N, C-alpha and C positions, 0 to 999 in steps of 0.2 A: 207368409202372411205379412202384410205391410201396415203402416200406421199413417193416420191423417194428422196433420199438424193443427193444433188449436192454441188459442192464446192463454187459456186457463185450464187447470186440471178439472176434468169432469167430476161431478160429485154424485153421491148416491150410495145406498147400502150395497148395491150390486157391483161395486168397483173394486179392483185390485190394482195396486200401484207398484211399479218396479223402477229402479234406476235405469237410465238409458246409457248403456255402455258404448264407449267410443273405441270400436275395434272392427274386426272383419266378421260380418254376419256369416254364419256357416251352418249348413245342414250336415249332420254327422250320421252316417249309416254304418252299422256293423252287422255282418252276417257271418258268424264264425270267425275264421281267420281273415276274412276280407273286411277292410275298413276304408271308408271313403269320407274325406272332409271336402265338402263342396261349397263353393261360393254362391252368392245370390244369382249370379249369371251363369251358374252350372259349371264353372271351371274347377278342376280338382286342385286342392291345396296341400295334399300330402307332402309333396316334395319341398314345400316351403317351411313346413313345421314338423320336421322329423322327430323332434323330441316329444311330441304329443302322442305319437302312434302307440308306443308301448303302454303308457298310462291309460289311454282310452281302451285298449284291448284288455287290460287287466281289470278295469273298474266298471265297464259298461256290460249290460246283459249280452248274451250271445247273439241275439237278434233284436235290433232296435233302430229307431230313427229319432234323433233328437235335434232340436233347434237351439242355437246358442250363438255365442260371440267369442272369437279368439281375440285375446288382449295381451298386451305386455305392460307390466307394471314395474317402474323403476323409482326407487326412493319414495314409495307411497303415492305415486302419481301415474295414471295411465299415460303411456308414451306411444302415441300413434305414429310418430316419425320412425321409431324403432321398428314398428310393425311394417311400415312401408318398405323399409330396407330389405325385408325378407323376400320381396318379389324380385329376385335376382336370378339371372340365367346360370350363374356358376354354382355348382353344387357344393364346392369347397367353401365358398363364401357363406352360403346358407348354413352349412354345418358349423362354421365358426361362430356365426351370429346366434345359432340355436344354443350354443354353450355359453356365450357371453350375456345374451339377453333372452333367456328362455320364456316361452309363451305359456299362457294358461287358457283354459276354456271355461266360460261361464254359461251354464245351461239355463234356459227359461221356459222350454216347452217340450212336450213329448208327443210324437206323432204315431209311433208304433212300438210295441214291445212284445216279443214272442210272436205268436200268430194273430195277435189282436191289433186292429186298426183303432187308434185312439183319437184320430182327427175329428170324428163326429161327436166325441164326448164333450161335455161342458168343460171349460177351462179349469174350474175348481177341481174337478176330478182328475184332469190331466196333471195339474200341479201336485195334487196329493200323491199320485202314482209316481211322478218324477222324484219327489222327496223320498218315497219308499225305496225305489231302486237305487238311489244315490245317497242313502242315509249314511253310508260309510265313506263317502267320497273324501279324498284328501288331495292336496295340491299335486299337480296343477289342474285338478278337476274341481269345479265349484258349481253351486246352485245360486242363482241370483236372489238377493233378499226380496221379499214381497210383503206388502202390508195392505190392509183394508182401512187403515186409519189415515184420513186425509191430512191431519196435522203432521204425522210422521213423513208423509210424502212431500209436503211443503217444506219440511225441515231438510230433507234430502236435497231438494231443488236448490235451497238457499246455501247450504253448507258445503256440498260436495263438488261444486263446479271446479274449485281449485284443484281437485284431484283428477280432473280430466273428464268428468261425466258430461254427456251431451244435454241431459235434462231428466225428465221423468216420463215413464210410460203409464198409460191407464188402459186396463182391460176389463171386460165384463165377465163376471164369474160364470155365467151360463153360455158364453160364446163358444162356438165351434171353431176349429182351425180351417180357415178359408184361404188357400194360396192365391197370391196376386190380388187380394182384396184388402182395402184399407179399413179394416174393422177395429183396429186398435187406435189409440190416440197418443200423441206425444206433445209435450210442452218443452220447448227449447229456449235457451238463453238468447237474448238479443240486446245489442247495444248500438249506440251511434258513434260515428267517427268521421272526422273531416280529413279527406285525402287529396293529395295532388293528383290530377288526372294527367298522366305523363304519356299516354298513347292509347291506341285502340286496335281492335282486330275487326276485320270485315266479317259480316254475316254471310254465310256460305249458301244461303237459300234466298228466295225472293226473286222478283223479276227485274229488279234494278238495284243499284248500290245501296247498301244498308249497313249499319253498325252492329257488330255482333256483341262486343263487350268493351268496357273501358278498363285500361290498365292503371292501377292505383299505386301510389307511393307515399311513404312517410320518411321524414328526415330523422336519422339517428343522432346520437350524442355528438358525433364527429361532423355533423352537417352534411352527411352523404345521403342521398335519396335512395331508399331501399324499396324494391318491388315487393308489395305485401299481398297482392292478389288482384282479382278482377271483380267488377260488378256487371251484371247482365240481366237476362230474363226480361228484356223490354218488349212491350207490345210492338207488333210489326210497324205500325204507323210511327211510333216513337223512334224506331231504328232508322226510318227514312228521314225523319226530322233531324236526327243527330248528325247525319251527313252534312247538311247545310250548316248546322250550328257549329260543328267542329272545323269546318273548312278554313276559317281565318287563322286558326291556331296551327295549321299544318305548314305554313310557309316558313322556310329556314329552321324547321324544328330540330334538326339534327346538329345544327352548328355548335351549340353549347349544351347539348343534351348529355346528362350524366351517364346514360346507358349506351352512348354511341360507340364506345370503344369495344363493346361486346355485343354487337347487334344480334348474334345468334344465340346468346345466352349460354355459351359453352364454358364460361368461367375463365377464359384465357386472359381477360383483362385483370380480374381480381376475383378469385374463386370465393372469397369471403362475402362478396356483395351479392345480394339477391337481385337477379335481373330476369326479365321475361324472355320467353323463347326456348327455354331448355326443354328437351324432349321428356315426356313423362313415361315412367315405366308402365303406367296403366294403359297408355294409348300410344305405343310406338308407331311412328310414321304419321301421326296426326299433324296437320298443318298448324303450327303455332306462331307463324310469322305475324309481325305487328307493324303498325305505323306510328311514328313519334308525333308528339304534340309539344308545342312550346309550354313551358311550365308556368302557366298563367291561370289555369282553371282549378277550382276547388269544388269537390262534390261531397255532400254529406251522404254517407251510406250506413246501412244497418248491417251488423255482423253478429254472429253467434259467439265465437270466441277465437282467440288468437293462439297459435301454437308455433313456437320457434320463429317468431317474427313474421308469420304469414297467417292470413285469415284461413281458418280450418275449412270453411265452405265458401262458396261464392257469395259475395256481399250483394246487397240489394240497394239500388239507387233510390235516394229519397228526394234530393233537391240540389240545385246549384247554390254554392255559398259565395255570392259575389262580394260579400262583405269581409271575406276571410283571405288573408295573404297566404300564398303557398308555403312560405317559410315558417308559418305558424303551425303547419301540419306535421307534428312530431309525435313520437311514441309516448311522450309524457302525458298526452291527453287520454290515453287508454286507461280504463279501470283495471286495477291490479287486484286479483282475488288471491288472498293468502292460501297456499296449498293446504289441503286437509288430508291427513294421513288416510290412505286407502284402507288400511286395516280396520278403520272404525266401522265399516260395514262389510268388509271383505277379509275376515280373520284368516290368518295363515298365509296370506299372499306374499310373494317375494317382494 
C-alpha cells in the first residue's frame, strides 16, 4: 500500500498519524521455519540483514505477514547511508556491517496472522492486533508510534526531522489494506536551495534531444564544488526548451571544470569529493554519463532534506536565479536542524 503526498496533514476524528521512517520498506512473511524479508519491488532482503532473521523468528507468530521498515540508527539518528552500504555483493562485507551497524525493524501494519487474512479489516483493528501479537517485542523489533492527536503529529513533524524522519503519515482508521493504491497520505519536509548547475544528463526517451536532469553543486568551506544531487521531473516540453537554453553554456565547459579530472566519477582524482557519474548499487549498468556546463548558471530548487552532503531525494526545479552568483551557492545557506534523540519516540533503540 502506498501514500499520496499532500502539503498539510489531513484532519478529522477518523485519522491516525505515524512518523514516516527513512529506511527500506519491507514485507516480512513467516511460515514456520521459513522467513522472507521482501522489498517493495519484490527483491529478497534476507542476505543483506542476517542479524534480523533470528529475532524475527523468535518474536513473530508462526504464520504471519507484516508490513514495516528496516532502519539503522546510530547515535540517536536514522542513518540511511549505513543502510545503503548493506546492498553489497560480498557476504563477508555484509556480515561485518551487520555486526558494526545492526539494523532494526519497525512494524506498522498487519496483513495476515495464523489462517486469517487481515487485509480487508479496518486499520484500527489491524493496529490493535499488531500490538497484541508484538506486545512483548524487544529490540531489534519495534512497533511504530501512532496517535490520533493532530497536535502530537505536528510536534513529531517539527521536532524529529533532525533524527532522520521523512515526515508524518496519515491513515484512516476504517481503511482496508489496498496494495499498489495510494490510500494513505504523507507530509514531507521541503526547503529551498540555490545551486550551481554544473552539468546535465540527456533524456533517454522522446523523439528528439531533450534534457533529463540537471546536475547540482554547492561549494564547501574549502571552495571546492561538491556534487549534491540532481533536479528533474520536467514536463516534456520543458525538456526540449532546456536543450536550447543550455546550449550556450556547453562551449568549452570542461576547460576549467572542477569535475573534469574524474569524468567517470570513480573517485580516482579525489575520492573525498562528490562527483557525478558513479555507478549506483541500486541500478548497476545504468547509463549515468553526463555533459558539463560552464559554471555560470544558478537554479533555485526545492529539496526535502540533505544527508551526508547529498540531497536525499531528487530535487525539484523552481526557477533560474539570474541575480545570484555561482560562488554564493554554498552549504552555509542550508537550514541546519539540531538532531533529536531517536529514543524520544523509539525507546530502547540502539
